[in-house]
N, C-alpha and C positions, 0 to 999 in steps of 0.2 A: 657554853651557856646552857643553863638548865631551863629550857623553854617551858616545860610543864610547870615548874615552880613559879616562873615569872607570870605565866597565864593565870595560875591560881591566885597570885597576889595582885592581879589586874595591872601588871606593869607592862609598858610598851616593849615590843620585841623589835630589835633593829632590822632594818632592811639590808639588802645586799650592799647598798652604797655605804651604810654605816659599818658593816662588817669589813668591807674592803678598806675603808679608812683605818680601822683598827689594825688590820694586817699591815698596811703601809706605814702607819705611824709607830706602832708598837712592835709587832712581831719581827719585822725585818731588821729592826735596830737592836732590840733588847733581848732577843732569844737566840743570839749567835752562840756557837759552841764555846764553852768555857767562860761565858760572861756571868758575872754575879753583880747584882745591884742592891744598894741600900735604898730605902724608901725616899729619903731626901734627894739623893742623886737622881733617881729615876723620875721623880716629880719635876725637878729642874730641867733635866734633859728632854722630857716629854713636852713640857711647856714650850721650850725653845723650838723643838722639832715641829710642833703643831703650828707655831707662828711662821716658821720658814716655809712650810708646805701649804699654807693658806694664803691665797692671793690677797694682797693689801694689808694683811695683819702685821707683817714684820715692820712695815713703815709706821703703822698706827702705834705699835709697841714703842718704837723709838721716839715718836712725837710725844707720847705720854710721858716717857722717861725724861725727855728734855724739859717738858713742862713742869712736872711734879717732882722729879728726882727719884732716887732709889727707894724711898720709903713708900711709894705708891703700891698698893696691892689690891 
């Protein structure tokens, strides 16, 4: 992360908690040796991974899917 540039643009800088979440959600799964990802695939996998690792969100996701179907976004 380019902290100096973010500060110049008056953007928030993530805390250790945010950076740890990025490591847990992204780095551990998507930066393994020999892995290659296309944008659509990584977006889908990251969305599902974040739902699974966030308490209650997985159940909320399925409730919404049951209620509105696959066209909900």
